[in-house]
Residue, then its C-alpha position, 0 to 999 in steps of 0.5 A: m469652603a462655602t457652597l456656590l448654592l444659596e440653599n435655604q437663604s433669603s432676601e427681602r422678598l425671596m427664598f432660595r432653594k435647589l430647583l426640583q424636578e417638580d418645579f418643571d410645570s411652574w417654570l415652563p411658562f418661561y419658555h412659552d413666552s417668546r420674549s424670554t428667549e428672543f435673544w438666545e440662539g440655539l434653544p429648542s423651539d419646543p418649550k417643553e424640550a427647552c425647559q427640560q434641557q435647562f433642568d438637565r443642565v441645572f441638575e448636572r451642575y449640582d451633581q458636578g459641584l459647578g454651582g447652579m440656578n437656585a429656585l426663587i420662591l416668593k415669600k408672600t405666596g410660595q410661588l416659583i418666580g425665577l431662577c438665579g445662581l452662581l455658575v462656574q463658566t468658561v468664557d474665552e478659555i478662562q474659568e469664571l464665576e457667573i451670576g445668572y438670572s431669569v424671572l418668569p415674565e409675569f414678574w418682570l419689572q418688579g426688581f426680583a432679578f436685581e434682588a436675587a443677583n445682588k444676593c448672589k454677589v454678596h454671598a460670593f464675596d462674603h464667602q470669598l468664592s471669587t474676587s470677580l464675578i461676571s454675567i454673560i448677557h446677549i448684546d441685545n438683551i437690554p433688560s438683563q444688562k440694566v440688572a447687571i449695571k444696577n448690581g454694580m457691574f461694568l461692561d468688561k468685553t464683548t465676545s462670543y459664547k455658545d454661538n451668541p454675541v454676548h457682553i461680559f459684565r463684571v464686578n470686582q470685589g471692592 
């Protein structure tokens, strides 16, 4: 079976690779910008602690074969600009495959989240990893919802996930 990670794959402007502990300082600015996490309750208020918590979860997913976020590297500069990947998630007691994405604020509104999320969708369907994919997005996070819609997803339901009100966007293999 094909891997959930898109290691060594690329899109038009991005290279995908595993996240490394050495990427911590490059990703930390994500947590220093309050807009990055304004919709999500339950994160540590200390940026370093929040970043470390995310890194720990990514490496745990890698170890357990539950997919995980790929580091998104800008081909032109070699910079880490975001994280995106296929994640095994349980929502409302149903195991699903999620496309998760985050981009450093300085790279917002340049189409990187869509480019990466679309690459994940194509990879998952091409390798028959699932017949349906979701994105779990806070109900107030309009920018991420726009990415999901552009990626061919529709609003499937609204529920609670990790004590946050979320929309579940879905795309079916078609």
